[in-house]
C-alpha positions in Angstrom: 52.5 67.6 -147.3 53.4 64.7 -149.5 56.7 64.4 -147.6 54.9 64.5 -144.2 52.5 61.8 -145.4 55.4 59.7 -146.7 57.3 60.2 -143.3 54.1 59.3 -141.4 53.5 56.2 -143.6 57.1 55.2 -143.1 56.7 55.6 -139.3 53.4 53.7 -139.3 54.9 51.0 -141.5 57.9 50.8 -139.1 55.6 50.5 -136.1 53.5 47.9 -137.8 56.6 45.9 -138.8 57.8 46.1 -135.3 54.4 44.9 -134.0 54.3 42.1 -136.5 57.9 41.1 -135.7 57.1 41.2 -132.0 54.0 39.0 -132.6 56.0 36.6 -134.7 58.8 36.4 -132.2 56.2 35.7 -129.5 54.6 33.0 -131.6 58.0 31.5 -132.4 59.0 31.6 -128.7 55.7 29.9 -127.8 56.2 27.3 -130.4 59.8 26.7 -129.3 58.8 26.5 -125.6 56.1 24.0 -126.6 58.7 21.9 -128.5 61.2 22.1 -125.6 58.5 21.1 -123.2 57.4 18.3 -125.4 61.0 17.1 -125.7 61.5 17.3 -122.0 58.3 15.5 -121.3 59.4 12.8 -123.7 62.8 12.6 -121.9 61.2 12.5 -118.5 58.7 9.8 -119.7 61.5 7.8 -121.2 63.5 8.1 -117.9 60.5 7.1 -115.9 59.8 4.1 -118.1 63.4 3.0 -117.8 63.1 3.3 -114.0 59.9 1.4 -113.9 61.3 -1.3 -116.2 64.4 -1.5 -114.0 62.2 -1.8 -110.9 60.0 -4.4 -112.5 63.1 -6.4 -113.7 64.5 -6.3 -110.2 61.1 -7.5 -108.8 60.9 -10.3 -111.5 64.5 -11.3 -110.8 63.8 -11.4 -107.0 60.6 -13.4 -107.6 62.5 -15.8 -109.8 65.4 -16.2 -107.4 62.8 -16.8 -104.6 61.0 -19.4 -106.7 64.3 -21.1 -107.6 65.3 -21.2 -103.9 62.0 -22.5 -102.8 62.2 -25.2 -105.5 65.7 -26.1 -104.2 64.5 -26.2 -100.6 61.5 -28.3 -101.6 63.8 -30.7 -103.5 66.1 -30.9 -100.6 63.3 -31.5 -98.2 61.7 -34.2 -100.5 65.1 -35.9 -100.7 65.4 -35.9 -96.9 61.9 -37.2 -96.5 62.5 -39.9 -99.1 65.7 -40.8 -97.3 63.9 -41.0 -94.0 61.1 -43.1 -95.5 63.6 -45.4 -97.2 65.4 -45.8 -93.8 62.1 -46.6 -92.1 61.1 -49.1 -94.9 64.5 -50.7 -94.7 64.2 -51.0 -90.9 60.7 -52.4 -91.2 61.9 -54.9 -93.8 64.9 -55.9 -91.7 62.6 -56.4 -88.8 60.2 -58.6 -90.9 63.1 -60.6 -92.2 64.5 -61.1 -88.7 61.1 -62.1 -87.5 60.7 -64.6 -90.4 64.2 -66.0 -89.7 63.4 -66.3 -86.0 60.0 -68.0 -86.8 61.7 -70.5 -89.1 64.3 -71.3 -86.4 61.6 -71.7 -83.9 59.6 -74.0 -86.2 62.8 -76.1 -86.9 63.6 -76.4 -83.3 60.0 -77.4 -82.4 59.7 -79.9 -85.3 
């Protein structure tokens, strides 16, 4: 009887240990899956942040290049406008000087 009880206790203990081990393995697997998922999510987030940063840097560079080009074009246009205006002012001044010279000659001839 004692031997049967001992055998039965051994079987029950073995079953319980198996159950406990199975539960613990399940817990460990769940924990590991959680860790792996957390690591993967971190990696994916890091990759996405890198992509977003790359996209933003590209946009900022494009905006900067556009701004620089617009500045250059504006500077060129201002230079052209200034040159045109200087040409016009010089032409006006030459016309005035010629008119004054002509007026002086006319005054000298009449006087």
